[in-house]
C-alpha positions as CSV (number, residue, x, y, z in Angstrom):
1,M,-10.9,4.2,13.4
2,E,-12.2,1.1,15.2
3,R,-9.0,0.7,17.1
4,E,-8.3,4.5,17.6
5,S,-11.9,5.7,18.4
6,F,-14.7,3.1,18.6
7,E,-12.8,1.1,21.2
8,D,-12.0,4.1,23.3
9,E,-14.4,3.9,26.3
10,R,-14.9,7.7,26.5
11,V,-15.8,7.9,22.8
12,A,-17.9,4.8,23.0
13,D,-19.9,6.0,26.0
14,F,-20.6,9.3,24.2
15,M,-21.7,7.5,21.0
16,N,-24.0,5.2,22.9
17,A,-25.6,8.0,24.9
18,H,-26.4,10.2,21.9
19,F,-26.5,8.1,18.7
20,V,-28.0,4.8,17.4
21,N,-24.8,3.3,16.1
22,I,-25.0,0.9,13.2
23,K,-22.0,-0.9,11.7
24,V,-22.4,-2.3,8.2
25,D,-20.3,-4.8,6.3
26,R,-20.3,-3.2,2.9
27,E,-19.7,-6.6,1.2
28,E,-22.9,-7.9,2.8
29,R,-24.9,-4.8,2.1
30,P,-23.5,-3.2,-1.1
31,D,-26.9,-1.5,-1.6
32,L,-26.5,0.6,1.6
33,D,-22.9,1.3,0.8
34,A,-23.8,2.6,-2.7
35,I,-26.5,4.9,-1.4
36,Y,-24.5,6.5,1.4
37,M,-21.3,6.6,-0.6
38,E,-23.2,8.6,-3.3
39,A,-24.5,10.9,-0.6
40,L,-20.9,11.5,0.7
41,S,-19.8,12.2,-2.9
42,I,-22.5,14.8,-3.2
43,L,-21.6,16.4,0.1
44,S,-17.8,16.5,-0.3
45,G,-17.1,15.9,-3.9
46,N,-15.4,12.5,-3.3
47,G,-15.9,9.3,-1.3
48,G,-13.8,6.6,0.3
49,W,-13.7,4.2,3.2
50,P,-14.2,4.1,6.1
51,L,-17.6,5.6,5.3
52,N,-19.1,7.5,8.2
53,C,-22.6,8.8,7.5
54,F,-25.1,10.5,9.8
55,L,-28.7,9.8,9.3
56,M,-32.1,11.1,10.3
57,P,-34.2,8.6,12.2
58,D,-35.9,7.5,8.9
59,G,-32.5,6.8,7.2
60,R,-32.1,10.0,5.3
61,P,-28.4,11.2,5.3
62,F,-27.5,14.7,6.2
63,Y,-23.7,14.7,6.9
64,G,-20.8,12.4,6.3
65,G,-17.1,11.8,6.0
66,T,-14.3,9.3,5.7
67,Y,-11.5,9.0,8.2
68,Y,-11.5,11.1,11.3
69,P,-8.4,11.0,13.7
70,P,-8.7,10.5,17.4
71,M,-7.1,14.0,17.9
72,P,-7.4,17.1,15.8
73,M,-4.7,17.2,13.1
74,H,-3.8,19.2,10.0
75,R,-7.1,21.2,10.1
76,R,-9.1,18.0,10.4
77,A,-11.5,17.7,13.3
78,S,-11.3,14.7,15.5
79,W,-14.0,12.1,15.6
80,M,-15.0,13.4,19.0
81,Q,-15.4,16.9,17.7
82,V,-17.5,15.7,14.8
83,L,-19.8,13.9,17.2
84,Q,-20.2,16.8,19.5
85,H,-20.9,19.2,16.5
86,I,-23.6,16.8,15.1
87,R,-25.2,16.4,18.5
88,Q,-25.4,20.2,19.0
89,S,-26.7,20.8,15.4
90,F,-29.3,18.1,15.7
91,R,-30.6,19.6,19.0
92,T,-30.4,23.3,18.4
93,N,-30.6,23.7,14.6
94,R,-33.0,20.9,13.7
95,D,-34.7,22.7,10.8
96,T,-31.4,23.2,9.0
97,V,-30.5,19.5,9.4
98,E,-33.9,18.5,8.2
99,E,-33.5,20.8,5.1
100,Q,-30.1,19.3,4.4
101,A,-31.5,15.7,4.6
102,Q,-34.4,16.6,2.3
103,Q,-32.2,18.2,-0.4
104,L,-29.7,15.4,-0.3
105,T,-32.4,12.7,-0.5
106,Q,-33.9,14.5,-3.5
107,L,-30.5,14.5,-5.3
108,L,-30.1,10.8,-4.5
109,K,-33.6,10.0,-5.9
110,R,-32.8,11.8,-9.1
111,G,-30.0,9.4,-9.6
112,K,-26.5,10.2,-11.0
113,D,-26.7,7.5,-13.6
114,N,-29.9,8.7,-15.2
115,L,-28.5,12.3,-15.2
116,F,-25.3,10.9,-16.6
117,E,-27.2,9.1,-19.4
118,T,-29.5,12.1,-20.2
119,T,-26.5,14.5,-20.5
120,A,-24.8,12.1,-22.9
121,R,-27.9,11.6,-25.0
122,T,-28.1,15.3,-25.8
123,E,-24.6,15.4,-27.3
124,F,-24.3,12.2,-29.3
125,P,-26.3,10.2,-31.9
126,V,-28.5,7.6,-30.2
127,S,-28.8,4.9,-32.9
128,F,-26.2,2.3,-33.8
129,E,-26.4,3.5,-37.5
130,E,-25.7,7.1,-36.6
131,A,-22.9,6.3,-34.3
132,G,-21.0,4.1,-36.7
133,L,-20.4,1.4,-34.0
134,R,-17.2,0.0,-35.3
135,G,-15.6,3.4,-35.4
136,V,-16.8,3.9,-31.8
137,L,-15.2,0.7,-30.7
138,Q,-11.9,1.7,-32.4
139,E,-12.1,5.1,-30.8
140,V,-12.6,3.6,-27.3
141,F,-9.6,1.4,-27.8
142,E,-7.5,4.3,-28.8
143,R,-8.6,6.3,-25.7
144,F,-7.7,3.2,-23.5
145,S,-4.3,3.1,-25.3
146,N,-3.6,6.6,-24.3
147,S,-3.5,5.5,-20.6
148,F,-1.6,2.3,-21.2
149,D,1.8,1.9,-19.5
150,S,3.9,0.5,-22.3
151,T,6.7,-0.3,-19.9
152,H,5.1,-2.1,-17.0
153,G,1.6,-2.9,-18.5
154,G,-1.7,-1.9,-17.0
155,Y,-3.8,1.3,-17.5
156,G,-3.1,4.5,-15.6
157,R,-0.7,5.1,-12.8
158,A,-0.3,3.8,-9.2
159,P,-2.3,2.7,-7.4
160,K,-2.7,0.1,-10.2
161,F,-5.6,-2.2,-10.3
162,P,-5.9,-5.2,-12.7
163,A,-8.7,-3.6,-14.8
164,T,-9.8,-7.0,-16.0
165,M,-13.1,-5.8,-17.6
166,M,-11.2,-3.3,-19.6
167,M,-8.7,-6.0,-20.7
168,Q,-11.5,-8.4,-21.6
169,F,-12.8,-5.7,-23.9
170,V,-9.4,-5.1,-25.5
171,L,-9.1,-8.9,-26.1
172,H,-12.5,-8.9,-27.8
173,Y,-11.5,-5.9,-29.8
174,Y,-8.3,-7.7,-30.9
175,H,-10.4,-10.7,-32.0
176,Y,-12.2,-8.6,-34.6
177,S,-9.5,-6.1,-35.5
178,R,-6.4,-8.2,-35.3
179,D,-4.6,-5.1,-34.1
180,P,-1.4,-6.4,-32.6
181,L,-1.3,-3.4,-30.2
182,A,-4.4,-4.8,-28.5
183,I,-3.2,-8.3,-27.8
184,G,0.1,-6.8,-26.9
185,Q,-1.4,-4.7,-24.2
186,V,-3.3,-7.5,-22.6
187,N,-0.3,-9.9,-22.8
188,L,2.2,-7.4,-21.4
189,S,-0.2,-6.5,-18.5
190,L,-0.8,-10.1,-17.5
191,F,2.9,-11.0,-17.7
192,K,4.1,-8.0,-15.7
193,M,1.5,-8.8,-13.0
194,I,2.4,-12.5,-13.0
195,E,6.1,-11.5,-12.7
196,G,5.4,-8.9,-10.0
197,G,4.8,-8.9,-6.3
198,I,1.1,-8.5,-6.8
199,F,1.2,-12.3,-7.7
200,D,2.1,-14.6,-4.9
201,Q,5.2,-16.4,-6.3
202,I,5.1,-19.1,-3.6
203,G,1.4,-19.9,-3.2
204,G,-0.3,-18.5,-6.2
205,G,-3.1,-16.0,-6.4
206,F,-3.3,-12.2,-6.8
207,S,-3.4,-9.4,-4.3
208,R,-5.9,-6.6,-4.6
209,Y,-3.8,-4.0,-6.4
210,S,-0.3,-2.6,-6.6
211,T,0.8,0.6,-4.7
212,D,3.5,1.3,-7.4
213,N,3.7,1.3,-11.2
214,E,5.8,-1.9,-11.4
215,W,3.3,-4.2,-9.7
216,L,6.0,-4.8,-7.0
217,V,4.3,-3.7,-3.7
218,P,0.7,-4.9,-3.4
219,H,-2.0,-4.2,-1.0
220,F,-1.6,-7.7,0.2
221,E,-5.3,-8.5,0.7
222,K,-6.4,-11.4,-1.6
223,M,-10.0,-11.1,-2.8
224,L,-11.9,-14.0,-4.4
225,Y,-13.5,-11.9,-7.1
226,D,-10.0,-10.5,-8.3
227,N,-8.7,-14.0,-8.7
228,A,-11.9,-15.2,-10.4
229,L,-11.9,-12.4,-13.0
230,L,-8.1,-12.8,-13.6
231,V,-8.4,-16.6,-14.1
232,A,-11.2,-16.1,-16.6
233,L,-9.1,-13.5,-18.5
234,M,-6.0,-15.7,-18.4
235,A,-7.9,-18.6,-19.7
236,D,-9.4,-16.6,-22.6
237,V,-6.0,-15.0,-23.5
238,W,-4.2,-18.4,-23.3
239,R,-6.4,-19.7,-26.1
240,Y,-4.8,-17.0,-28.3
241,T,-1.2,-17.0,-27.2
242,R,-0.6,-20.5,-25.8
243,E,2.0,-19.0,-23.5
244,D,3.1,-21.6,-20.9
245,D,3.7,-19.0,-18.1
246,L,0.1,-17.9,-18.5
247,L,-1.2,-21.3,-18.1
248,V,1.0,-22.0,-15.1
249,A,-0.1,-18.8,-13.3
250,M,-3.8,-19.6,-14.0
251,E,-3.4,-23.1,-12.5
252,Q,-1.4,-21.8,-9.5
253,T,-4.2,-19.3,-8.8
254,L,-6.9,-22.0,-9.0
255,D,-4.8,-24.2,-6.7
256,F,-4.6,-21.2,-4.2
257,V,-8.3,-20.8,-4.3
258,D,-8.8,-24.6,-3.7
259,R,-6.3,-24.6,-0.9
260,E,-7.1,-21.4,1.0
261,L,-10.5,-20.0,-0.1
262,S,-12.7,-23.2,-0.3
263,H,-15.4,-24.4,2.0
264,P,-15.3,-28.2,2.5
265,D,-18.8,-28.5,1.0
266,G,-17.9,-26.6,-2.2
267,G,-18.4,-22.9,-1.7
268,F,-15.7,-20.2,-1.9
269,F,-14.8,-17.9,0.9
270,S,-14.4,-14.2,0.3
271,A,-10.9,-13.0,1.2
272,L,-7.6,-13.2,3.0
273,D,-6.6,-10.1,5.1
274,A,-3.6,-8.1,4.1
275,D,-1.9,-8.2,7.6
276,S,-0.9,-10.7,10.2
277,E,0.5,-10.0,13.6
278,G,-0.4,-6.4,13.0
279,E,1.8,-5.9,10.0
280,E,0.7,-5.8,6.3
281,G,2.4,-8.3,4.2
282,K,4.4,-10.0,7.0
283,F,3.0,-13.4,6.0
284,Y,4.4,-13.1,2.4
285,V,7.8,-11.4,2.7
286,W,11.2,-12.9,3.2
287,T,14.8,-12.1,4.1
288,K,17.8,-13.5,2.2
289,D,19.0,-15.2,5.4
290,E,15.7,-17.0,5.8
291,I,15.7,-18.3,2.3
292,T,19.4,-19.4,2.5
293,T,18.7,-21.3,5.8
294,L,15.6,-23.1,4.3
295,L,17.0,-23.9,0.9
296,G,20.7,-24.3,1.5
297,S,23.3,-22.0,-0.3
298,E,23.4,-23.7,-3.7
299,R,19.7,-23.9,-4.2
300,A,19.1,-20.5,-2.6
301,N,21.6,-18.9,-5.0
302,V,19.4,-20.0,-8.0
303,F,16.2,-19.0,-6.3
304,C,17.5,-15.6,-5.2
305,Q,18.7,-14.7,-8.7
306,M,15.3,-15.5,-10.1
307,Y,13.2,-13.7,-7.5
308,D,15.1,-10.5,-6.7
309,V,16.2,-11.7,-3.3
310,R,19.1,-9.6,-1.9
311,K,20.6,-8.3,1.3
312,G,18.5,-5.4,2.5
313,G,15.5,-6.5,0.5
314,N,13.4,-4.6,-2.0
315,W,10.8,-3.3,0.4
316,E,11.2,-2.0,3.9
317,G,14.2,-4.3,4.7
318,N,12.4,-7.4,3.4
319,T,12.0,-9.0,0.0
320,I,8.7,-9.2,-1.9
321,L,9.4,-12.0,-4.3
322,R,9.1,-11.1,-8.0
323,K,10.5,-12.7,-11.2
324,V,13.4,-10.6,-12.6
325,L,14.7,-13.2,-15.1
326,S,13.1,-15.5,-17.6
327,L,13.9,-19.2,-17.3
328,K,16.1,-18.9,-20.4
329,E,18.0,-16.0,-18.9
330,L,18.5,-17.8,-15.6
331,S,19.7,-20.9,-17.5
332,Y,22.3,-18.9,-19.3
333,Q,23.5,-17.2,-16.0
334,I,23.9,-20.3,-13.9
335,R,25.0,-22.7,-16.7
336,K,22.2,-25.2,-16.2
337,T,19.5,-26.4,-18.6
338,P,16.0,-24.7,-18.4
339,E,14.7,-28.1,-17.2
340,E,17.2,-28.2,-14.3
341,C,16.4,-24.6,-13.4
342,A,12.7,-25.3,-13.4
343,A,13.2,-28.4,-11.1
344,I,15.2,-26.4,-8.7
345,L,12.7,-23.6,-8.6
346,D,9.7,-25.9,-8.1
347,A,11.4,-27.7,-5.3
348,S,12.4,-24.4,-3.7
349,R,8.8,-23.0,-3.8
350,A,7.5,-26.2,-2.2
351,I,10.0,-25.9,0.7
352,L,9.1,-22.2,1.2
353,L,5.4,-22.8,1.0
354,E,5.7,-25.5,3.7
355,A,7.7,-23.1,5.9
356,R,5.3,-20.3,5.3
357,E,2.4,-22.3,6.5
358,K,4.0,-22.4,9.9
359,R,3.7,-18.6,10.2
360,V,0.8,-16.8,11.7
361,R,-1.7,-16.6,8.9
362,P,-3.7,-13.6,7.7
363,G,-7.3,-13.5,8.8
364,L,-9.8,-15.4,6.6
365,D,-13.0,-13.7,5.7
366,D,-15.1,-16.9,5.6
367,K,-18.4,-15.5,4.5
368,V,-19.7,-16.8,1.2
369,L,-21.0,-14.2,-1.3
370,L,-23.2,-15.3,-4.1
371,D,-21.9,-13.0,-6.9
372,W,-18.3,-13.6,-6.0
373,N,-18.9,-17.4,-6.0
374,A,-20.7,-17.2,-9.4
375,H,-17.7,-15.4,-10.8
376,M,-15.4,-18.1,-9.5
377,V,-17.6,-20.8,-11.0
378,T,-17.4,-19.0,-14.4
379,A,-13.6,-18.8,-14.0
380,C,-13.4,-22.6,-13.4
381,F,-15.5,-23.3,-16.4
382,R,-13.4,-20.9,-18.6
383,A,-10.2,-22.7,-17.4
384,A,-11.8,-26.1,-18.1
385,R,-12.9,-24.9,-21.6
386,A,-9.4,-23.7,-22.4
387,T,-7.5,-26.7,-21.1
388,G,-10.0,-29.5,-21.2
389,S,-9.5,-30.1,-17.4
390,A,-12.5,-32.1,-16.1
391,S,-11.4,-31.5,-12.5
392,R,-11.8,-27.7,-12.9
393,A,-15.3,-28.2,-14.3
394,E,-16.2,-30.5,-11.5
395,R,-14.9,-27.9,-9.0
396,A,-17.3,-25.5,-10.6
397,M,-20.2,-27.9,-10.4
398,R,-19.5,-28.5,-6.7
399,A,-19.8,-24.8,-6.0
400,L,-23.1,-24.6,-8.0
401,R,-24.4,-27.4,-5.9
402,F,-23.3,-25.6,-2.7
403,I,-25.1,-22.5,-3.8
404,D,-28.3,-24.4,-4.5
405,N,-28.2,-26.4,-1.3
406,N,-27.3,-23.4,1.0
407,M,-28.2,-20.1,-0.6
408,R,-31.5,-20.8,-2.3
409,Q,-34.5,-19.4,-0.4
410,E,-36.8,-22.0,0.9
411,G,-39.9,-22.5,-1.1
412,S,-38.6,-20.9,-4.3
413,D,-36.8,-22.3,-7.3
414,S,-35.4,-18.9,-8.3
415,A,-34.9,-16.7,-5.2
416,Y,-31.5,-16.7,-3.5
417,F,-29.6,-15.2,-0.7
418,H,-26.6,-12.9,-1.2
419,N,-24.6,-14.1,1.8
420,W,-24.0,-17.3,3.8
421,K,-21.9,-18.1,6.8
422,D,-21.9,-20.8,9.5
423,G,-25.0,-22.3,8.1
424,Q,-27.0,-19.1,8.0
425,A,-28.0,-17.1,4.9
426,T,-29.7,-13.7,5.6
427,Q,-29.7,-11.1,3.0
428,P,-31.9,-11.4,-0.2
429,A,-29.7,-11.5,-3.3
430,F,-29.0,-8.4,-5.3
431,L,-29.0,-7.9,-9.1
432,D,-25.2,-8.6,-9.3
433,D,-25.8,-11.9,-7.6
434,Y,-28.4,-13.1,-10.1
435,A,-26.7,-11.7,-13.1
436,A,-23.4,-13.5,-12.3
437,L,-25.3,-16.7,-11.3
438,I,-27.2,-16.8,-14.6
439,R,-23.9,-16.3,-16.4
440,A,-22.4,-19.2,-14.4
441,W,-25.4,-21.4,-15.2
442,I,-25.0,-20.7,-18.9
443,E,-21.4,-21.6,-18.7
444,A,-22.3,-24.9,-16.9
445,W,-24.8,-25.7,-19.7
446,Q,-22.4,-24.9,-22.4
447,Y,-19.7,-27.2,-20.8
448,S,-22.0,-30.0,-19.9
449,N,-24.9,-29.8,-22.4
450,D,-27.1,-30.6,-19.4
451,H,-30.4,-28.8,-19.9
452,Y,-30.9,-28.6,-16.2
453,W,-28.6,-25.6,-16.1
454,L,-30.2,-24.0,-19.1
455,K,-33.5,-24.2,-17.4
456,K,-32.1,-22.7,-14.3
457,A,-30.8,-19.8,-16.4
458,E,-34.2,-19.4,-18.1
459,S,-36.2,-19.3,-14.9
460,G,-33.6,-17.2,-13.2
461,T,-33.8,-14.6,-15.9
462,A,-37.6,-14.5,-15.8
463,F,-37.4,-14.0,-12.0
464,V,-34.9,-11.1,-12.5
465,I,-37.1,-9.4,-15.0
466,S,-40.1,-9.7,-12.6
467,E,-38.3,-8.5,-9.5
468,F,-35.7,-6.0,-10.8
469,F,-36.6,-4.6,-14.1
470,D,-38.0,-1.1,-14.5
471,P,-40.2,-1.0,-17.6
472,E,-40.3,2.8,-17.6
473,D,-36.5,3.4,-17.6
474,G,-35.4,0.1,-19.1
475,F,-32.7,-0.7,-16.6
476,F,-32.5,-3.1,-13.7
477,F,-32.6,-2.0,-10.1
478,F,-29.8,-3.2,-7.9
479,T,-32.3,-4.4,-5.2
480,P,-35.4,-6.6,-5.6
481,S,-38.8,-5.2,-5.3
482,S,-39.3,-7.0,-2.0
483,Q,-36.4,-5.0,-0.3
484,K,-38.0,-2.6,2.1
485,D,-35.2,-1.5,4.5
486,I,-33.5,1.0,2.2
487,L,-34.0,4.6,1.4
488,L,-34.4,4.1,-2.3
489,R,-33.8,1.5,-5.0
490,K,-30.8,2.4,-7.2
491,K,-29.7,1.5,-10.6
492,E,-26.0,0.7,-11.0
493,L,-24.7,0.9,-14.5
494,Q,-20.9,1.1,-14.1
495,D,-18.4,-1.7,-13.4
496,N,-17.0,-1.5,-9.9
497,S,-14.6,-4.1,-8.6
498,T,-16.8,-6.6,-10.4
499,P,-18.8,-6.3,-13.7
500,S,-21.9,-4.2,-13.8
501,G,-25.1,-6.2,-13.0
502,N,-27.0,-4.3,-15.7
503,A,-24.3,-5.0,-18.2
504,M,-24.2,-8.8,-17.3
505,M,-28.0,-9.0,-17.6
506,A,-27.9,-7.4,-21.1
507,S,-25.4,-10.1,-22.2
508,N,-27.5,-12.9,-20.5
509,L,-30.6,-11.7,-22.3
510,A,-28.8,-11.5,-25.7
511,V,-27.3,-15.0,-25.2
512,L,-30.5,-16.7,-23.8
513,G,-32.5,-14.9,-26.5
514,L,-30.5,-16.7,-29.1
515,I,-30.3,-20.1,-27.4
516,L,-34.0,-20.3,-26.6
517,D,-35.4,-18.1,-29.4
518,R,-36.7,-15.6,-26.9
519,R,-37.0,-12.6,-29.2
520,D,-38.5,-10.6,-26.3
521,W,-35.3,-11.0,-24.4
522,S,-33.2,-10.2,-27.4
523,S,-35.2,-7.0,-27.8
524,K,-34.6,-6.1,-24.2
525,A,-30.9,-6.5,-24.7
526,E,-30.9,-4.4,-27.8
527,K,-32.7,-1.6,-26.0
528,L,-30.2,-1.7,-23.1
529,Y,-27.3,-1.4,-25.5
530,S,-29.0,1.3,-27.5
531,D,-29.7,3.4,-24.4
532,M,-26.1,3.0,-23.1
533,L,-24.4,3.8,-26.4
534,P,-24.0,7.5,-25.8
535,V,-22.6,7.0,-22.4
536,L,-20.1,4.4,-23.6
537,R,-18.9,6.7,-26.3
538,R,-18.4,9.6,-24.0
539,F,-17.3,7.8,-20.8
540,P,-15.8,4.4,-21.7
541,N,-13.8,4.1,-18.5
542,G,-15.7,2.0,-16.0
543,F,-17.9,0.4,-18.7
544,G,-15.8,-2.5,-19.9
545,E,-18.5,-5.1,-19.5
546,W,-21.0,-3.0,-21.5
547,L,-18.3,-2.6,-24.2
548,I,-17.8,-6.4,-24.4
549,G,-21.6,-6.8,-25.0
550,L,-21.7,-3.9,-27.5
551,T,-18.9,-5.7,-29.5
552,A,-20.9,-8.9,-29.5
553,R,-23.9,-6.9,-30.5
554,E,-22.0,-5.5,-33.5
555,F,-20.3,-8.6,-34.8
556,G,-22.8,-11.2,-33.6
557,W,-22.3,-14.4,-31.7
558,Y,-20.7,-17.5,-33.2
559,E,-23.4,-20.2,-32.8
560,I,-21.7,-23.6,-33.1
561,V,-23.8,-26.8,-33.0
562,A,-22.4,-30.3,-33.0
563,V,-24.9,-33.3,-33.7
564,G,-24.1,-36.9,-33.8
565,P,-21.8,-39.6,-32.3
566,G,-18.8,-38.2,-30.5
567,Y,-20.2,-34.6,-30.2
568,Q,-18.8,-34.1,-26.7
569,E,-15.2,-34.6,-27.8
570,V,-15.8,-32.4,-30.8
571,L,-17.2,-29.6,-28.7
572,K,-14.3,-30.1,-26.2
573,E,-12.0,-29.3,-29.1
574,V,-14.2,-26.3,-30.2
575,R,-14.0,-24.8,-26.8
576,K,-10.2,-24.6,-27.0
577,Q,-10.2,-22.5,-30.1
578,S,-9.4,-18.8,-30.0
579,L,-12.9,-17.4,-30.2
580,V,-14.9,-14.8,-28.3
581,N,-18.7,-14.5,-28.1
582,V,-19.3,-18.1,-28.8
583,I,-22.3,-20.3,-28.0
584,V,-21.8,-24.0,-28.3
585,A,-24.6,-26.7,-28.1
586,G,-24.6,-30.3,-29.0
587,G,-26.3,-33.7,-28.7
588,E,-26.7,-37.0,-30.4
589,E,-29.9,-35.9,-32.0
590,P,-31.7,-32.6,-32.8
591,D,-33.2,-30.9,-29.8
592,D,-36.4,-28.9,-29.6
593,V,-35.5,-27.4,-26.2
594,V,-32.6,-25.5,-27.7
595,A,-33.7,-23.4,-30.7
596,L,-30.2,-23.4,-32.2
597,M,-30.4,-27.2,-32.5
598,R,-33.8,-27.5,-34.1
599,G,-33.6,-29.3,-37.5
600,K,-29.9,-29.9,-37.4
601,T,-29.1,-33.5,-38.1
602,G,-25.9,-35.6,-37.8
603,G,-24.6,-38.7,-39.4
604,R,-25.0,-42.2,-38.0
605,T,-21.2,-42.7,-37.7
606,H,-19.9,-39.1,-37.5
607,C,-20.5,-35.8,-35.9
608,T,-21.7,-32.9,-38.0
609,L,-20.8,-29.3,-37.2
610,Y,-22.8,-26.2,-38.0
611,L,-21.7,-22.6,-37.8
612,C,-24.5,-20.0,-37.6
613,R,-25.1,-16.3,-37.1
614,D,-28.6,-15.5,-35.8
615,Y,-29.8,-18.8,-37.0
616,A,-28.4,-18.4,-40.6
617,C,-26.1,-21.3,-41.0
618,Q,-23.2,-22.2,-43.4
619,Q,-22.8,-25.6,-45.0
620,P,-22.3,-28.3,-42.4
621,V,-18.8,-29.6,-41.9
622,Y,-17.3,-32.6,-40.2
623,S,-14.1,-31.5,-38.5
624,V,-13.1,-28.5,-36.2
625,S,-10.5,-27.5,-38.7
626,E,-13.1,-27.1,-41.4
627,L,-15.3,-25.2,-39.0
628,M,-12.5,-22.8,-38.2
629,Q,-12.0,-22.1,-41.8
630,Q,-15.6,-20.9,-42.1
631,I,-15.1,-18.3,-39.4
632,E,-14.4,-14.9,-41.0
633,I,-12.2,-12.5,-39.2
634,P,-12.3,-8.9,-40.6
635,D,-9.2,-7.6,-42.3
636,K,-7.3,-4.8,-40.8
637,G,-9.4,-2.5,-38.7
638,L,-13.0,-2.8,-37.7
């Protein structure tokens, strides 16, 4: 629309003469996007982008739509016709426009999420005991399984999104149920994505989504948050499967982020565009002749067999690289050892990456967003936890220092900005920013045992409760109480492209309640899960982060404490274990700051390990293998 209509001088002159035109970056102002997208959904029954909304002078919406063409087509009015109609209605039929705005604003203020919750409460039990929570979790998994693609992985049909929050829940479900179908779904989905065109086989990193069922043709835009959430998932799954290809893809994705989405001072940029030179995917696709010229015929023959490169290509005359053979299958076909094949492929990718760097690059969205950065910090710590990589943990620490140096509001220890670019931070942070940042601080503390990060998480949580919590309704507003330039303060409960801020805060409250013995915070988390239970049972899709928290609520957290000499190396080994919902703490001596460590002593020459649930501890042990033997996994089923 920008190219077709807004840059047309005739259209622009008309808009400037009769409208106040405001263009909003929905990533910088997700609060505005959420309000007016909901208004559009009420008006038309669905939403989408571009989002065009017409407002009264005080910001109340009265009409809206998505894409309008420059000329009338297929019974769809042109943008100019819409403008003329709105201008005429506003001038000659103002009372009707005012009534429409008033009615729409009232619907928005009632809030779809609260209506959603109220409807569910009337039909289902509202207590954990009545609901039979383990049965609910099994029921939810079965419902997810009904939409699972057993051939290509993923849930639902094209366009296919990674659905990382849903897969994280399925992984957590597997941990307690040991249902092989659950780990099979996650594993197949990740491997099909890693083998497909949605994964950049040359430079690493994942595109936004796949336009087909096979993960071949992506929307080539690469978003920071997708890669962060997928890295965290791959790290968690790898601790169960120890699949080498999963580890390689995780490392390649982190390398891509370091190489192409990193600010020199430590922050992470937001995205790479899908197109370059006006064509989507042009930067990423190849022809067989190009590859043969660059690699030479012998090496190209091996590469082309592995990555589905052929004359005519597999997409619009070009080739989107995807793995169609395993290393073992390739080895058999070309009569070389797997090690020889791997060396050829590694060298080939390096040559192609160097050649690709000479192309016109996709545009870089170099704004730094707090919540997306926090998700990437958590991903780096998860990778470090799984592999023991100190460099990945240090990368996470650099990003946290960048956030503190550039995005913290002056004069406050706890207030932050949502966005930063070219030395300027402007928009106060939203709930999702704080919830993700507190989670990242908890990860930093668990990795480093540095209480500085725990204190940050504690003070940040207190700030969020004071600025965002609604004591009447029990949920957190998306915007802080100081935000005055919006029509209303909304509560967002569902996951979107990233986890729900309310769901993350419920988890943060539960975790910090245990670590710090803050029973008031634990009670808040319990209330949030209790209020959400009917919704989760009826509408589980879109609530993966809540379901993960609900699973932890049902089975409890693994509280693992290491005290005594060498505790850091012991905890390094603990972090690699196949566990979910685990809190680790350690030190040379007992610690009064961390409630989990109070009264726990270690030996003078050895480290002592404690496994606890809600402060009730088993007998201390002296090795990780003994600790793992104490962990009880339920027999079949939940």
